[in-house]
N, C-alpha and C positions, 0 to 999 in steps of 0.2 A: 423812073424811080430806081434808086440804087439800094441794094441790100448789103448791110455790113454786120458781121458777127464779132462781138467783143468777148474776151476772156481775160479775167484778172487773176494773177497769181504771182507768187515768187517763183521765178523761172530758174531752177537750179542748173539747167543745162547751159544757159547763157552766162551764169555766174555774174550777174549785174553787181556793180560796186554800190553797196548800200551805205547811206550816211551813217556815221558813228560806228561802223563795223569794219574790222581789218580783214576778216575772212568771210566773204559772202557765201562761200560754198558750204560752210559748216554752221552758219547761224541764219536764223529767220527773223526778219524785222517786220512785224505785221503792219507797221505804219507806212511802208513803202512797197510798191508792187511793180511788176512788169505787166503791161497790158498788151495782149496779142490782138491785133486787128486783122481779121480775115475779110478781105475785100476783093471785088472783081469776080465773085462766084455767084451762086444762087442757092436757095433753100429748097431741099427736097421735102415737101410737106408730109409725105407719107410717114417718114420716120424722123422728121425735124432735124435733118443733117445739112450742114453747109458744105457744098461741093464745088470743086474747081477754083479755090480761092488762092490769092496771093497773101502772104503773111508779112505784116510789119510789126515791129516791136517798139514799145515806149517804156524805157526803164526809169527807175527812181521816181515813180508816180506817187505823190503824197495823197493818201486817201482823204485827208481832211480838206483838200483843195479841189476835189473832183466834183463835178456837177454835169448836168446835160450840156451846158454851154461849153465847158472845157472839152468834153468828149467830142462834141460836134466840131469845134475848132481844130482839134487834133486830127480827126479823120479827114476833114476837108483840106488839111495841109498836106496830105499824102499825095494827091494828084489834083491837077487843075480841073479835071473833068468832073469832080465832085462839087465844085463851086456852083451855086445857083440851082442845084438839083435837089429833089426831095430824097432824103435818106431814111430808110427804115432800119433802126438799130435793134439787134437781137443780142442776147448774152446767154452764156451757159455757166453753170457752177459745177465744178467737179470734172469728171472725165468727159471726153468728147462724145460719149454715148448718151450723156444726159440730155434730156429734152431742153429746148431753149425757150426763153421768155422774152417778150418785147421790153425794150428799155424805154420807159415812158415817164419816169420821174426820178428825182435825185436820190430817193431811197433805194431805187433799183441800182443806181450807180454805186452807192455805198455797198450794197449787197454784192454786186458783181466784183468789187475790188477786195472786199474783206472776207467773204465767206469761204474763199478757197483755202485760207490758212486753217487747216484742220488739226485736230489734236494729234500730236506726234511727239516723239522724244525730242526732236529739235525745237519745236514750239514751246514745250514745257521747260526745256533747258533754258531757253531765252527768258521765259517768264520767271523761273525760279531764281536766276542770277539777278534779275532786277529786284525781286522780293528780298533776297538776301542782303542786297545793298541798302534798300530802303529801311529794313528792320534792323540793320546792323547785326546780322547773325554771324557769329564767329565760330571758331573751333569745329568747322565742318558740320554745323547744325547740332552739336552736342547740347542737350538740354531743351531741345525743341521737339514738338510733336506735330505731325502732319496727318490730317484725317481726310480721306477721299472715298469716292465710290469706284475706285479702280479704273480711272480714266486711262484711255489708251496712251501708252508712252510715259505716264507719270512716274511709275515706279523706277524704270531705268534712269530717268532724269534725276530723281531724288538720290539714287545711288551714286550718281556722279557729282551733283552739286552739294547735297547735304547728306553724305554717307553715314554720319554718326547720329542723325536725327531718328526718332522713333516714327514709324509709319503705321497708321491704323486704318482699318476699313470701316465704313459707316455700316452699322449693324442693320439699319433700316433697309438699305439696298441689299445687303446680304440676305436678310429675311425675305424680301420681295422675290429674289431669285430662287430661294429655297422653296417658297410657297408655290411657285410655278410648277415644281416637280412634286411637291408634297403639300397639297392644299388642305385648308382647314385651320380653324382657330386653335385647336389643341396643339398641332405641330408648330404653329406660329408662336404660341405662348411658351412652348418648350425651348425653342431657339433662344428666346429672350432670357429664359431662366438660366440657360447655359452661359450666355454672354454676360449676364449680370452676377453670376456666382463669383464671390470675391476671394475664396480660398480653393485650394486644389481638392479638398475633401468635398465641398459643395459642388464644385465643377464635375468631379467624377460621378457623384451621385446623380446629377441631372443628365449627364451624358449616358449613363447606364439606363436611365428611364427612357431616353430617346432610342437606344438600341432595342429595348423591349418593345417599343411602339412600332419601329420599322428599322430593320438592320441596314436597309439601303439609305435611309435618312442619316443614320449614324455614319456610314461610309462617306456620304457627301460632306458632312461637317468635318470629318477628320482627314479629308483629302489633303495631301501635302501642298496642293495649290492654294489652300486656305489656311495658312499657319495660324494656330491659335493665338500666338503672340500679337497678332494684328487685330483681334476682335473679342478676345475673352479677357475679362478683368482679372481672372485668376492668374493669367500669364503675363500681365503687365509688370514692368519693372517698378521698383519702389523709389528710384532716384527722382523721377518726374512725378509731381503731385497732380497728375491729370488722369481722371478716370472716365473721360467723356467717350461715349460709344457712338454718338451721332454727329453728323455735320449740319445739324439744324440751324446753326448760326449762319452758315452759307446759304441754306435754302431760304431762311427768313430775309437775308439781305437781298437775294435775287428777287424775291417777291416785293421787297421794299422799293427797289429801283426799277421795277417792271414798267411803269409808265414812261420813264425816261429812256428806256432801252428801245422804244418804238420810234424814237426820233433820229435824225441824222447825227453823225458822229460828234461834231462839236456841240450841238445842242444837247446831246445825250450826256456828255461829260459835264457840261455846265449844270444840267438838271440834277445829276448825281451829287455834284459838289454842293449845291444849295441844300439838298435834302440832308446830306451828311452834316453840314454846318448847323442846321436846325436841330438835328437829333443830338449832336454832341452838346449843344447849348442846353437842351432839355435835360439830358442825363447829368450834366454838371450841376444844374440847379437841384435835381433830385438828390444826388449823392451828398450835396452840401448840408442837407438836413439830417443825415444819418450820423449819429454820435458814437455808435458802437464800432468796435474794430472789425466786426464781421458784417457783411452785407445782409439785408433782410432774408432773402431766399435761402442762402447757405445756412443761416441761423435756424430757419424752420426745418431744414433737412437734418441738421445736427440734433434737434430736439426729437425728431421722429426716430433717428438712429439710436438715441439714448433709450427710448421706450422699447424699441425692438430688442436691443441688446439685453435689457433688463428682463425680458420675458423669455429669451432664447438661451440664456446662460446662467450658471450658478457659480458664484465666486467662493473660494475657500481660502480664508486667511490663515496666517501663522504669526509667529513672533518676528519673522523677518519682514522687510518692506515689500517683498514679493508675494503675490497670491497666485493660486491656480484657478483656472476657469474651466468648468465642464460645460460642453454644449448639449442642450437637451435634444436637438435634432440628431446629433451623432454622439452618443455617450462614449464612443471610443476615442474621441478627439479631445485632447486636453491642451490648454495653453498656459504658459507660465510667464 
């Protein structure tokens, strides 16, 4: 029996020439990989390391075409002594210190080839450039808003690809990290009150309350590493008409495609495509029945805001078209 270890990755050291890319050293193409084949050695079971191996490389491997059959044929082509013998395939994901797993189905092959491409500035750069092209984003992202949970490498990539776009943090993730240090529903509700405050007066009021509750919590929220312009409505610009604080749309989509994500790559993409086609057709049918210029849910929100503004403020008219509005919550605040 022969033992072989496989490791799939984009190998920057070898600088493999990747299809559709002029500079492989500065770009990562997750569809093509270099597979390292460690053969001629043995596995030390105590710490699951492969020792005394010779390394062979296979560049420009298309993950959509990989299966156990292709892997087996590739390895047996290395040396004639592997032909006709039983081969145990093992693979590792990540660093060489990571434990190895047996390669026993096509899903493992896809995992071995694809999971090495981790979140980094290079991978996000590659993704954002494709997104900019597909959505026809121009003017360096001016007029667009990106919401994230601060994935590793995403902010630096946005600064390069879409430097003029607004970037926001998902307040749900921010609140989760905050509650790990300051647990309790009272603290959680206060974070949301600060994030949802739409004017600087309301924002300052809620922030002062947080400082009275716990000065350390106040310091955490006002840390320069968490600029308020990324998560507080009071600090959002007025050019873009987007006041979203959550990336729930992404989370909902991930849950929506979860059954398809458990399949091999090609079947996964086909499953997502069919689900998207059905959803788009259903949404098109629903919106065709709406006759008002504003969609139902935003219309309900507007009604609620009208009621709230009527109870929170007092308008004072005059002979001119303009009026002054006094806030009941903060009598010192006047709007004209």
